[in-house]
C-alpha positions as CSV (number, residue, x, y, z in Angstrom):
1,M,-38.5,-7.8,35.0
2,G,-41.8,-7.9,36.9
3,N,-41.8,-11.7,37.2
4,I,-38.1,-11.7,38.4
5,A,-39.0,-9.1,41.1
6,I,-42.0,-11.2,42.3
7,A,-40.0,-14.4,42.4
8,L,-37.2,-12.9,44.4
9,R,-39.5,-11.2,46.9
10,Q,-41.0,-14.7,47.5
11,G,-37.6,-16.3,47.9
12,V,-37.8,-18.2,44.6
13,V,-34.7,-18.4,42.4
14,P,-35.8,-17.2,39.0
15,I,-34.2,-19.1,36.1
16,V,-34.6,-16.8,33.1
17,G,-33.9,-17.4,29.4
18,T,-35.5,-14.2,28.1
19,T,-33.1,-12.0,26.2
20,G,-32.9,-8.3,25.7
21,F,-31.8,-7.3,29.2
22,T,-29.9,-4.0,29.3
23,P,-26.9,-3.4,31.6
24,A,-29.3,-1.3,33.7
25,D,-31.8,-4.2,33.9
26,L,-29.0,-6.5,35.1
27,D,-28.0,-4.0,37.7
28,T,-31.6,-3.9,38.9
29,V,-31.8,-7.7,39.1
30,R,-28.5,-7.7,41.1
31,A,-30.0,-5.2,43.5
32,L,-33.2,-7.2,43.9
33,C,-31.1,-10.4,44.6
34,S,-29.1,-8.5,47.2
35,D,-32.2,-6.9,48.8
36,N,-34.0,-10.3,49.0
37,N,-31.0,-12.4,49.8
38,C,-31.9,-14.8,46.9
39,G,-29.9,-15.7,43.8
40,A,-31.1,-15.6,40.2
41,L,-29.9,-17.0,36.9
42,I,-30.2,-15.2,33.6
43,A,-28.9,-17.3,30.7
44,P,-28.8,-16.0,27.1
45,N,-28.7,-19.6,26.0
46,F,-29.4,-23.0,27.7
47,A,-27.9,-25.2,24.9
48,I,-24.6,-26.5,26.4
49,G,-23.0,-26.5,22.9
50,A,-23.8,-22.8,22.5
51,V,-22.3,-22.0,25.9
52,L,-19.2,-23.9,25.0
53,M,-19.1,-22.0,21.7
54,M,-19.1,-18.8,23.6
55,Q,-16.3,-20.0,25.9
56,F,-14.2,-21.2,23.0
57,A,-14.7,-17.8,21.3
58,R,-13.4,-15.9,24.4
59,E,-10.3,-18.1,24.4
60,A,-9.7,-17.7,20.6
61,A,-10.0,-13.9,20.9
62,K,-6.9,-13.9,23.0
63,H,-4.9,-15.1,20.0
64,M,-7.1,-13.9,17.0
65,P,-8.8,-10.7,18.0
66,D,-10.4,-10.0,14.6
67,A,-13.9,-11.6,14.8
68,E,-17.4,-11.2,13.5
69,I,-20.6,-13.0,14.7
70,I,-23.4,-14.2,12.4
71,E,-26.4,-15.4,14.4
72,M,-29.4,-16.9,12.7
73,H,-32.9,-17.5,14.2
74,H,-36.4,-18.2,13.2
75,E,-38.4,-15.4,11.6
76,R,-40.5,-14.8,14.7
77,K,-37.6,-13.9,17.0
78,P,-38.2,-10.3,17.9
79,D,-34.8,-9.2,19.1
80,A,-31.6,-8.7,17.2
81,P,-29.0,-9.4,18.0
82,S,-29.9,-12.5,20.0
83,G,-28.9,-12.7,23.7
84,T,-26.4,-15.3,22.6
85,G,-24.9,-13.0,20.0
86,A,-24.6,-10.1,22.5
87,K,-23.1,-12.3,25.2
88,T,-20.6,-13.9,22.7
89,A,-19.5,-10.3,21.7
90,E,-19.0,-9.5,25.4
91,M,-16.9,-12.7,25.9
92,I,-14.9,-11.9,22.8
93,A,-14.2,-8.4,24.1
94,E,-13.1,-9.9,27.4
95,G,-10.8,-12.4,25.7
96,R,-9.2,-9.8,23.5
97,A,-8.6,-7.3,26.2
98,A,-4.8,-7.6,25.7
99,A,-5.0,-8.0,22.0
100,R,-6.2,-5.4,19.4
101,P,-8.2,-6.2,16.3
102,T,-6.9,-4.9,13.0
103,P,-8.4,-1.5,12.3
104,L,-10.3,-1.0,9.1
105,P,-8.3,0.6,6.3
106,E,-8.5,4.4,6.0
107,G,-11.4,5.4,3.8
108,A,-13.4,2.2,4.4
109,F,-17.2,2.7,4.1
110,E,-20.5,0.8,3.7
111,L,-22.5,1.3,0.6
112,I,-25.5,0.1,2.6
113,P,-25.5,1.3,6.2
114,G,-25.2,-1.6,8.6
115,S,-24.0,-4.0,6.0
116,R,-20.8,-4.7,8.1
117,G,-23.1,-5.6,11.0
118,G,-24.0,-3.8,14.2
119,K,-21.3,-3.1,16.7
120,A,-21.7,-4.9,20.0
121,A,-19.5,-5.0,23.1
122,G,-15.9,-4.1,22.3
123,G,-16.9,-3.1,18.7
124,V,-17.5,-6.8,17.7
125,P,-19.6,-6.8,14.6
126,V,-22.8,-8.9,14.8
127,H,-24.9,-9.8,11.9
128,S,-28.5,-11.0,12.6
129,V,-30.5,-13.2,10.2
130,R,-34.2,-14.0,10.7
131,L,-35.6,-16.6,8.4
132,P,-38.0,-19.6,8.4
133,G,-36.2,-22.9,8.9
134,F,-33.9,-21.9,11.7
135,V,-34.2,-22.7,15.4
136,A,-31.0,-21.1,16.5
137,S,-27.5,-21.0,14.9
138,Q,-24.5,-19.0,15.4
139,M,-21.1,-18.7,13.8
140,V,-18.1,-16.8,15.1
141,I,-15.5,-16.2,12.4
142,F,-12.0,-15.2,13.4
143,G,-9.5,-13.9,10.9
144,G,-5.8,-13.9,11.2
145,L,-2.7,-13.7,9.0
146,G,-3.3,-16.3,6.3
147,Q,-6.0,-18.1,8.2
148,T,-9.6,-18.1,9.5
149,L,-11.2,-20.0,12.4
150,T,-14.9,-20.7,12.5
151,I,-16.7,-21.8,15.6
152,R,-20.3,-22.8,15.0
153,H,-23.2,-24.0,17.0
154,D,-26.6,-25.1,15.6
155,S,-29.7,-25.9,17.6
156,I,-31.8,-28.0,15.2
157,D,-34.4,-28.9,17.8
158,R,-35.6,-27.0,20.9
159,K,-34.7,-30.2,22.9
160,S,-31.2,-28.9,22.8
161,F,-32.0,-26.4,25.5
162,M,-33.2,-28.9,28.0
163,P,-29.9,-30.2,29.5
164,G,-29.0,-26.6,30.3
165,V,-32.4,-25.9,31.9
166,L,-32.1,-29.1,34.0
167,L,-28.6,-28.0,35.1
168,A,-30.0,-24.6,36.1
169,V,-32.9,-26.2,38.0
170,R,-30.5,-28.6,39.8
171,K,-28.2,-25.7,40.8
172,A,-31.1,-23.4,42.0
173,P,-30.9,-24.6,45.6
174,E,-27.2,-23.6,45.7
175,M,-28.1,-20.2,44.2
176,K,-30.7,-19.8,46.9
177,Q,-28.2,-20.7,49.7
178,N,-25.5,-18.4,48.2
179,G,-28.3,-15.7,48.2
180,G,-28.0,-12.3,46.9
181,V,-26.1,-13.1,43.7
182,L,-27.2,-12.8,40.1
183,V,-25.5,-15.4,37.9
184,Y,-25.4,-14.1,34.3
185,G,-24.6,-16.9,31.8
186,L,-24.9,-20.6,32.1
187,E,-21.2,-21.0,31.7
188,N,-20.9,-20.0,35.3
189,L,-22.7,-23.2,36.3
190,L,-20.7,-25.6,34.2
């Protein structure tokens, strides 16, 4: 947050890939953008494929509102869920605004608390896995009457983030000219 404030005060468009921002943090960044007449980008994921996965999940949620997210990252990733997992849950909640997920049956319970995942935006369950061997992977599984739909993205090399970073850098002058606006999510630049 400190680096974002310094950049905006200097008229520099911050392009941020750090996750873990709270809604209050985003409101603070929006105010800083407005006060300094300078735009900013916070992107939970710079991999174009991951951004498309999130958009496809929002669309699928309109027709199949029952969904769970499984996100998997390397063992050193400190936050859970990932920013991508949290943003995907937000987008699913947006997509299923007119549709309702199937409620759990009466008397449903967890033998181990949290085993059905943490509840993110709109009550979307998110399961976080942290193990050696992963860079970043995420699956969104939708369930419907007699069918499932799985949307998956895998970053097998950190190079996968570079096209999105380059897109953001190229769009930075426009964000500066349209000053005062926080762009949250790379999908808004595609």
